[in-house]
Steps between C-alpha positions, in 0.01 A plus 500: 500500500728577789712212626333506843157464337579160350464309824199394701505635855240297689501729803459811285224763508483785747202629698467803725212683668465825695187578705454823694252392764419860588374549144778737392539504123848503349631512144611191313864606523559301821369171362707545182815550708418197715435254217807624309724368778393147399581554131685168469186306593341609170604448142315780324198291395254644747455772759201665658342708774168559669403812690204542736339841548630639169161611361331699779299706251343179363504296820137383463549352153658180375831584333565271203852491360482321165789374290427484126720294269349681200265793440230282341419367847420845637153564349388143573605532863352846544170383353479235774599753767231747389230234503578410860636825647504876486848614404553794732844580360748336263851577379822347376724404791784755501848365444852619426669359192830345602766295330463224761126439447384450143243314288237586758130435436230765495416583863177666605304554822130541565308605810173309506167494677270198463182610322247272668451413863629156601503326837880492472674736259837331555362177354396689188844655464664157532263367233585796274877449545470130418288578194746749354810293573354179358295621202684797346820432308769741608329662801596428862366667813804515727349714777136538609483630857393831653753773575793280399685403189744242364785607270709223347690394192807339349816651644689534825268631771683828552473566125129415501450738793662785308312407182167543683621820677414357841685782675197712402252278691443487875380190688471381860608153386746407227588145395750399231638195320810424296452190286728216399267275294566129534208296368297764315555765235608854568233735362319815614187328630704231675704743708407546866297625685193300409177660608127455534282767655719659769711186553854499360760224521876488448674165524848355519510128418303244303150363550531132409131449587395751231298243301302384804449857623385614156245220469379565854442868421304416186232356731446856622510668155857632519680465166881512473622667181830669585738202451666532840452285810469801732160586352336223704615656828312824433181311421536266797536792739188663357306174529615415852483845661233695315261218407557240772581734786828345616690754705841602368693367806375150416581499129823318575295211636353457149759622249798361697328236709714288737580146391257228609748353748539844660124538528461159667753603767311817590291531816133585471338722387785567254492146361133519401539855368791422268360161398169660399664774296729251328206278401272784386764703317737234371478647149619837629823370656805656332783252447849602409740764629352845545502824689222744421387850588131574460364853497140589573287804577658637817788258550735225390620163625786259436498120490770238437458134408464232765866399501638848424678442170492872416607783732290784638599768749257713702600827665346795679605862543258717697174486300645331191488125430743343251524164324780397265699210360819649646579716800715722278191618308345625825820651638541700179198714590481442879851444639395537866223249575303431818472127429595261222450124472442226241162339446466144622380217277130530424473827692282796410611846615268788420456870560209736444444871497380605844697234687806595699817372339737556793740208538266263317243497779222441250656213308263210434601144436340200338579232759257452786 
């Protein structure tokens, strides 16, 4: 173990996101360069990436990336997949053997179509992911959205990016994470991003409300199996946005709700709005220091905790929207920016394909 890996760095972990709001697809080389600038925020126990738009030839199918601890789990998992879905295409996920990344699990991807008609196919995919992750020893679905994929493992993020040959993929949105585990183990399934359907989450910080959030999610049939607090964020976003219809700009009012004394000082209608959300979604409130980037089909957003204990920078250059833990990570790939500013406590800033990104005109915030 290197000497600098023996110490706990509570502000560690690095996050960065790049979104081309005009839909232009770029290789993974830029995101690898950006996250590498923040090398010291990681300790080699986790790195990962997600790319959106990387599977245009299979864009209508759910892309499952599955991590297998051992080969015995493969036939059991594939039997379940074939009962529920048509496997349109399957293959081992290509990788490049390197000295820096070793002892990797068996990695495979499947492009799936649900066999039967359901009122909501996404609900069936969520059920299938939970079933595999909770009932099959050694099999973990780490990515399950359409036209996107999560690539993660144990190593520094730039090494993980090269291991998965991300320079050979093209995406309109790239998000990355460099991990410095504090309260959970460093293992392949516990690296970031965490994903469900087309949602992906990278996180810097600690979720001290993990136990409450996990029990709250169990009421809605979400099961946490990946031994890392960040998993609850991915499931909460799916529950709140996809199932309950909360608009992304208002997620901060739930996940990073103002304190009660702040709510009581608000004028109407803000007081009633925030009070109602706090009462209804108390189990979804994230306590602890955090900054997160969430990717979704067509966009991404950033959010920091309600007293801003972890940093997040937003920036814009022409039609490209950036989020990162440090300005240096953005300047590495976009030295001449139109606008750059930090996120405020509890603030959501988002961007979507089709919106103009000039000077942050389309930024959205969580405070009313």
